[in-house]
Structure formats: structure tokens, C-alpha cells
N, C-alpha and C positions, 0 to 999 in steps of 0.2 A: 147329774144330780147336784143339788145344793145341800150342804150340811151346815147347820147353825151350831156355833160354838160360843157360848155366852156364860156370864156369871149372873144372869137375871134372876135365877131361882125358879125352881119347879112351881108351876101354878101362877107365875107372874103374868100380868097382862102385857108386858113389854114384848114377849115372844109372839103373842098373837098379833100385836101391831106390826111387828117386823114381817111375819108371814103374810099378812094382808098386803103390806107394801110390795112384797115379792110378787104376789098374785096380780095386784093392780098394775105392776110394771111389766107384766107379760112373761113371767118366768114359766115357760112351758116345759117343766121338768119336775121330777120328784123332789120334794123338800123333806129332809130328814133332820130332826132335832138330835144331833149327836150328843150334846151335853148342855145343860142349862144351869148346873149347880157347881160350876167351878168356883173356887174361893174368891169372894168379892175383892176387887182391886188388885189382886195378886198377878201382875203381869208375868214375872218369871215362872211361876207355877203353871200358868196357862200356856206359856210358850213351850215348856217341856211336855206338858200333857198333849198339846196339839201335835208336836213332832212325833210322839209315840203312836199316833193314830193313822197317819197318812198312808202308810203302806197297805192298809186294809181296804183302801178305796181305789176306784179305777182312775186311769188317765182321763182327764177332762172333767173330773169332779171339781166342784168349787166349794171352798170352805169360807163361810161368812162368819168372820171372827170379831165379836164385839165384847172385848174386855177393855174398857176405855175410860179409866178414871180421870184422864185429862180431856174429856170431851169438851168441845167449845174453846179449847186453847189453840195455840199456834202449831200443834203437832199436825203432820201431814196426813191426808187420807191416801191410802196406797192400794194398788192392785199388784200382786206378786204372781208370777208364773214360774213355778219351780218343778222341774222334772215331770212336766206334762200336766200338773194340777194347778188350779187357780186358788188364790187366797185374796180376800178383800177385808181390809181392816185398817186400824190406825197405825201410824209409825211411832209406836211407843215401846217397841221391843217384843211385842207379842208374836211377830212373824220372824224374828231373828233366828231362832233355833232351826226352823224349817229351812230358811235360806242358807244358813251356815252349813247344814248337812247335805244340801242338795248337790247333785252333780253339776247342774247348771240352773241358772235362774235369770229372769229379767224382771225389773221393777218399773212400775209406772205410777206417776202422780195422777190422782183424780182431779180433773179440771171441770167436769160436769157439775152444774149448779142446779139444784132443785128449785122449784118455784117457792117452796116453803121449807125452811130449815130451822128446826128447834135448836136452841143453844145446847140442849142437854140430851138429845136423842138422835145422834147421827146414824145409829144403827137402822132406824126406820126411814129417815128422810134422805140419807145419802148412800150409805153402804148397801142397803137392800136394793134400791133401784139400780145402782151400778152393777151389783151382782147379777140381777135379772138381765141387764143389757149384755153383760159378758157372756153368760151361758147361751143366750139367744143370738149372739153375734150381731147385736143392733147398735153397737157403739159407733158414733159418728166421729169424723175427723176432728181432732182437737179436744175430745172429751177425756182422753188419756194422753199423757206425754211421757216419753221414756225418761227415766230418772237414773242418774249415776248414784246408786245407793248401795251400801254394803252393810251387812249386819255388824253388830258390835264385836270387837275382837274377843275371841274366846267363847263366842256364843254356842259353838258346836260341842263344848265340853258338857259332861254330865253335871247335874245339880244334886249335891249330897244332902238333900232335904226332902221332907214329905210335901207333895204337891197337890194331892187330892185324897179325900177320905170318902169312901163309898158308903152305901146304905148299911152295909154289914159292920162298919167300923174298921175296915181294912185300910191301910195307908199306902198309897202309891208313892214311891220315891221318884226323883228325877235321875236315877242311876240305871243305865242299861245293864241288864243282867249278863249280857255277853262279855262285859268287861270285868266280871268278878268270877273267881273260881267257885265251883259248887261247894267246896268244903270250907269256904270262908266263914268266919264268925263276924257278925255285925253287932254294933252297939247302938241301941236306941232307948232314950229315956233311962239310961243306967242299966239296962238289961241286955245281957249277951244273948244273941239269937243265932241259932243254927239253921241251915237250909233243910227244906223238905221239898219233895216233888209236888205234893198236893196235901190238902187238909187231912184226909183220912189216913195218911201215913203216921199220924201222931195221935196220942190220946186227946180226948175232948178237953178243951181249955188250955192246951199248950200253945205258947207263942212261938213263932218261927218266921223265917223269910223264905220267899220263893220267887221264881220267875213267873210273872203273871202273863195273862193272855196277850198283852201288847208288848211283851219283852222287857218290862221294867221290874226292878226289885220292889216287892210288895211286902209289907209287914202285916201279919195276920195271926189269928188264933183259930184253932179248930172249933167251930160252932159256938164261938164266943166273940165279944166285941173287943178287939185289940185296942181301939181308941180309948175305951174306958179303963181297960186293964192296965195299959201302960201310961195313960194320961198324955198322949201325944196330940199334936195339932199341926195345922199347916205351918210349914217352916221349921218344924222340929228336925234337928240334924240326925242323919244316919251315917255312922262311921264304920268303915271297913277296918277291922282289927287285924285280920290275918287271912 
């Protein structure tokens, strides 16, 4: 399968263009739009969000990752093979957390050149066709070259910020819940938050933190919009007090 991971926005035509490019390039597998509303231009947030997702998908899955504020610049186009999964995207840090946490990885520079390459849409013209070639094993010699590449130092560490806000107003942090004791108190936007197992363990409207379904600390409120109640946003700091 191919999973698209973008900041294009829900309902954007860009995702349709990219899916069409996959189809025209012979991607003979299921294409799943994992997420299209990652925070625009926020590479660190996207990198930690991506790393939280990979264990829920099988070996051989390919993640087509297009969070690319430097599109058209000198940043490299990459293919990463990490713990049996594939990742295609720009060398701007968005693949660093996955690589840093992998047991093993190999990185390749994309040398394949499309007949037409928009200066501002490499997701459609470069990354999608290469993704299709990877999953269908149709890459020709020289279209990828092994690259001595390493993620940024410290990339494996958690990010003590909010990285994604969902439809309900819940805030995902970049902190893995396994690193925090259940009885810890967190501080977000000046409010002290205690842990609960799930929403219904608290009265309606109460704010709390919990381990979400992908193993991250999430800030939420029972049947209310925590984003509005606490006035947080992408990049808001989450502090572990005790």
C-alpha cells in the first residue's frame, strides 16, 4: 500500500493531482490518504506525527510524505527504507525521526528525472512517480543511488510541543506516553492537567491528558473542544511537572 502524508488540506486539488500521478505511473496497489491536514510548513510536527504512525502499517508499506516548504530549492529528494517500510519525500527533516528510531535503515538519493517538473509541486511530478516505481519494483539502474545520510543529532528524542490538532480540538503532542508516568501532572497554557484513561472517566468539560491510540500524550476535554478552552495551537509547549 501507499499512504499519503501531506499538509495540503482536506479538499485540496493537490492530493487529487498526486493520486492521479500515482495511477498514471502504474502504482498497482491500494492508496490510502493517511493525513492531509498536517500543520502547514511545520516539518518537526510532521516528522513526529509520521513516526507515531508507522507501527500500525505492514512491512512493505510506502509512505509518500510531502511536507515540503523548501520545494524547488537545493534540498535532496530521498527514498528511505527503514525497518522494512519505505518513505519517499524531501531531505528537510521530515524523515529524520523515523530514521533515528529505526533499528536499521538505508537511504537513497532520487536521480530519476521526470519529463516535466514543476518548480513548486515535486509531490506530483517527482515523489509520486518514484513511489509508484518503488512499490511496483520498476526502478531502473541509476534511478536511485545509495546515500551516506544520517538524521539530525537528537532526532529520536520526543518533542514537548503540540504537533497536531484534530477535528474535535484535541491536541497531539510529540511526547510518547510510555516515557511518562501515569500519575504525572502536565502543564499546558498555564493549566495543570492530570491523566485519565479515557474521556468518560471525567465529567463533561474537564480537561485532561491521556495516552492516545498511537501512543502519544494528547490534551483533550470530555465532549468539549480543548483547543478553544485552553487556547493552544501548533507548537504550544507541553511541560511535564512531576
